[in-house]
N, C-alpha and C positions, 0 to 999 in steps of 0.2 A: 420511458427513460432509457438512455443508452448506457448499457452495462459495460464498465471498463475496470480492468484490474487496477487496483490502487497501489501506487508506489510511494515510499518514503525516501526522499533524496536530500543530500546536503545542498544548501543554498546559501552561499556566503557564510555568515555566522549563525545561520538558522537551519531549520529543518522543514522541508516542504512536503505536503501531501499533493500528489498529482495523479489524475486518472491517465491510463496508458493512452498515448496518442494525443493527449490535450495540449493546447498551445500555451495554456496558463496554469499556474498552480492553483489548487483548490483553496489551500490555507497554508499559512506559515506559522511555525512555532519556534520558541527559543530552545525548548528541550526536545531531544529526539523521542523520548518516551511519550510525550504529549502527542507528537505527530503520529507515532505508531498507534496509540490508543484511538485517535480520530480516524486514521485510515482503516483500522480494524472494524470500527463501527460502520464506516461506509461499505467496506467490503462484505460484512455480514448482511447488511440491508440489501445489497445488490447481488448477493450470492456470487461474488467474484473472488479473485485471488489477491492477497496482500503480499507485496514484494518490498522487503526492507533492504536498503542499500547502506553501505558503510560510508565513512568520510571519503574514501578513495573511489567511491562510485560502484564498487563491486557488490554484487548481491550477497547478503549475509544470511537472509532468512526468507522463507516463503511459507505462507499459510493459506490453505484453500478453504474458502467458505461457500463454494459452489456445490453443485450437484455432480459429483465425480462419476464418470461413466463406468469406471472399474474400481469401486471402493475396496480397499484391502480388508481381508477377512480377519476376524480376531478381536 
């Protein structure tokens, strides 16, 4: 399986889950939180990063579910 970071992006009046570099959306949702939940599930399964964008397209949040090379101590 090709591991891709998962992005939640605005799509018209909906929210899309899309793998980085993908040509098509994975899924569409009416609510942003539903899209974030699904993208988080995918990123956990693939051990990739979740990137949540706002309505303006800017990144609002990142959440890593992968194997960080330099995990923080503490």
